[in-house]
N, C-alpha and C positions, 0 to 999 in steps of 0.2 A: 453241786454246783453253786458257788456263791453268786446272790442277785446283784445286779450292777444297782449301786447308789446313783438315783438320776439326781439327788440334791447334789451328790460330790459334783456330779459330770457338770452340771450346771455353775457351781460356782468356780468349779474350775477349768471350765471352757478354756478361756484365755492364757490359764497359768501353764497348762502343757499343751501347747500345740507344737506344732512339727516342728518347727526349731528352736522351741524354749529350751534353757538350759539349767544346769544344776542352780548356779548362780539366780537367776531368774525366779527359782521358784522358792529358793531361802532368801530373798532381798527383803522381804518385810520382817522376816524372823528376828524377836531378841533371843540370842543365845547365851548373854553374858551369864556366868553361873554356870551353865551345864557342860557335862563332858560326856565327849564321842569317842569310840574307839572304833577304826576303821581297818579291817586287817585287809591288806594290798592295798591299803591307803597312797602307796607309791607306785601302782598300777597305773595303764592310762585311763581306766574305766573310775579307780578311785581317788586319783590326782582331785580331779574336780569336785568331788563331794568336800574332802579334807578342805580345799580352798573356801568353798562356800562356805561351810560352817565357821572356818575362823574367821572370815569377813564380818560377821554376824557376832562375832566375839566366844564364840564356843573355846573351851580347852579340849583339843584333838591329841588323841595320841595314835600314830600310825603304824600298825602292828604289822611287822615285815620280814622275811625271813633272810633279807638283806639288809644288816643292820648301817652299815656305811651309805646305801643307797637312801635309806628313809628318815636316816637322822641328817642327811644331807638336806632333804628336801623339806623336813618340819623345820630346817633353820631357814631355809629360802621363804617359807610360807610365812613363817613367823614375824621373821624383817618387812616383810610386805604387807602384814596385815596388822602386826601388834598383837597378836594374840600368842596364848602359849600352846605352840604346838610340837610335840615328842615324839621321836622314834623310839620304838621299841621293838628287841628283838621275840619274833614268831615263827617258830618253822612247824609248818600244820602236819607234816610227815612224821611228829614225834611228838607222844602223847606227854612226856616228860618237858618238853618245851612248851605245849599249853598251859602245863601246872605250871612252870617257872612264870610263866607271862602273866597269869591270873595270881599268882601270889604276888609278883612286884606291883601288879597294879593295885591291888587290895590293900598292899600296904601304903601306899600313898593315899588312894581314894577310897572313900566309904559309899560314895554316890556314882553311878554309871545313867546317865540320861538315853542317850543314844547306843546301840552294838549295831555296826552294819557290819554283816557277814559274807564281804565282797571277793575275798581271794580263792582263786581256783586255777586248775589245771584242766587242759585236754589233752587229746592223744592218747596213746598207749603204753604206760612205762612198761616196762619189761620185768624192773623188780617190785619186790614187796617193800613195806615201809619198816623201821626199825623195829615196831611194834607187830609184823607180821601180818598186815592186813595189803590189799591190793591199794595203789597207790592213790589211785583217784577217788575210791571210795572212803578211804581216811583222810586225805587233803580236802576235797570238795564237801563232805558231808561230815564224817562223824569226829573230825578234832573240832569243826565248829559246833558239832552237838555238846561237846565236851567244854569246848568255851562259855557256850553261853549258858549251860547246867552250872559251873563253876562261878560266871559272873550273876545268879541269878539272884542274890542277896543284895548285891549294889545296885541292881536294875528295880527291884522291888522297892528299895528305900526311896530311889529318886522320883517314883512317880507318883503324880498327886491326881487327884479328881479330872481337873481340869487340864492337865498338863501329863496324860502318861507316859511314862518311860517305853523306848519302842527298840525291838529286834528285827533287823532286816537281813532276809536272807536274799541276796543276788542270785536266781536262778536261771533258767533258759525255757526258751520255746522246745529247744532240743528234747526237753522229757517227752513229748508228744512221740518219738522214733525211741523210746529207751530200749523196750524189747528188742526191735529188729539191730538197732546200733549195738545192743550188747550180743548178738546171735542167739538171742532165745525165743521160745515160743510165744506167740500170739497171747494177752492174760497174762504174762509170766510173773506178773506181781501178786496173782490171786491169794497165793501163799508164799510161805519164807523160803522156798527151796533153794532160791538163789543168793539168800541173805545168810550170811556176809557172802559174799562173791571170792571165788577161790584167789589167795594171794598173786598170782601171775595170769593172768589171761591169754587166750593164745592168740599168735601174730595172725590173722587171714582177714581175708574182703567177705564183706556182707553185703547182702541188697536189701536197700531200704525202698519200700512201696508208696508211692505219694500219688493223688488223685490226678497229677498230670504226667506221670510217668513213675520212673523207678532210677534210681541213683547206687552204683556200686563203691565202698568206700571202705577204708579197715574197719575192722574193728574196735568198739570202744566204749566205755562205761561212762562216758561224760554225763549223757542226759539221764541216765540212771541215777546217778550220784546226786544231780541238779532235781530229780523228782523226790528223791528222799528228803531234801531240804525243805520242799513244799511241804510235804506231810509233817515233818516236825514243825512246821509254823503253825497249821492246822490244830495239831493236838496241844501242842503249848499255848496257843491262844485259850483252847477249851479248859486245860489245867489253871491258867492263870485267869480265869475270868471274872474271880473276885477281887482281884487286884488291879495297882492301877499299873499293869502293864500290858502292851498289845505288841502282837508280833506279825510280819507281815513277810509275803515272799514277793520274788518279782522277775520280769523280765525286761530286759534293757533293748530288746530288738536285737537287730544287726547291727553292729559297730565297726569302727574302723580302728580295729587295736591290732598288735602283735598275734593275736589269734587267729584275725581274720584276714591280714593283708595280704598274705601269702594267694588268696583265691582271685584268680583274675576274673574282671568285673563281665568280660563276655564268655564265661564259663557257665555250664547247665546249673550249677549251686549258687552262683551268683544270681542268676536270673530269676531261678525260683525264689529266691531270697527274698528278691526285691518285687515279686509279684505279691509274695504274702505280707508287704511292708509298704502295699502301694497306699499313694496320698502321703507316705514320710518321706523324707531325705533315705536315701538308700547307696551306701551304708550312713548312720548317725554318725558324727564326729562324739569323740568321747563325750565333751561338753554336753551334747544333747540327749547321747543315752544315758548318761546321770542325773537326766532330771528326772527319772521315775524312783530313782532311791533316795531323792531327795525328797520328793512327795511321799514316798512313803516313812521317811525319817521323820517329816514334818507335818504333813499335812492328811495322809490317807485316814481313815476312819472303821473301816470294815476289818478288824482283826482277825485272821488267820486265812485274809483272802490271798490271792495271787492276783497283782497288778500287772499290768501289760503298758508299755512304752508304746506300742502300736494300738492300743485300744483306747487313746485320749485319756492314757494313765489312770484308767478306771480297773476295777475288778473284770476278771476274765476266767474261762472254764477252764478245769485243768484236765488232761488225759489221764485216767486212773489206772490203766493196764489190770483191770480186776481188781486194786486194791481197796478194800471194802472199809467202810468208816469206822470200825470197830477193831482193824487192825492197826491203828494209830496208838493206842495203848500199848499194845505187843510188841511193834517196832520201838516206841519208848523208853521200856524197859530191856528190851534185849540192845538197846544202843547202851543204854545205862553200864549194863554188864560187858560188851564188848568193851568200851572205854575204861571199865572198872571204877565207873563212879561211885565213890563213899560219900556218905550224909557229913555234910561239915568237915569235910577234910581235902586238902590239895593234895596227900600226898597217895600215892598208888599203893 
């Protein structure tokens, strides 16, 4: 468990209040000359970060599987802010697309100051990716692992001792129920028996047990995939300890987006979410939820930590499900093998 930084909390008590937005956090930052990549930057949780960075002068690349949408959004933000904002194609369900994106980015930019791995999906897709992996496992985790690995040289080159480059993983409190939600036994991550998960997981219901009751829901690997991002942040921070690169994971809390909007506010699920989020808006607006992303991209100091929007944008504890600290290295090396990472090469 990462210790809560009291100095950080004191310095930013007003910076991340219940109604703070991404724009509020970035307001005093000078991002002129800085380059940022935001996956899913055209999504409801990504757009506020794109706008906040662009307003402070950053060059922003919106990486999305929907090229027409992200290009139109980039043009709009560019007109409104005067910043250099560009849309680029990135399909996280395809390693070839990830490699193509990285190659195109590196052909234009030698440095990358901020990488926000924001894109993701939920549910239980019934087909595998073109690379043969379970869809959520690849889209939410493995392709973001590959993207980060390919962009590490540009990140290392951009960081300085007083302004380290940053990688930010948007994770979730759903990591806390990862095993039950996937239909696996308690302590499911004490070894690698479930990694990688089968390309297609069964369609059935599972029971999630909470302190205040239980909930039946469709089986899915969302929390599991988000947990892997958190462990990647912890391991990469250890690997990069002697460089000017910091890595963070975070939860934005329950945010009013297309992923959550179908949940009725008087439902047991919504009531439980709001109890967890007591003292904060429930749900957050996308601008409020994205405040924690901007905190990690610009202000946070505890590299490797998991930051929570509903913990005053401070580090929070991680439910490990049996995953031990020394397993981070094994996960990293196995992820390289799954994604077929080759040293100094963007070619499979």
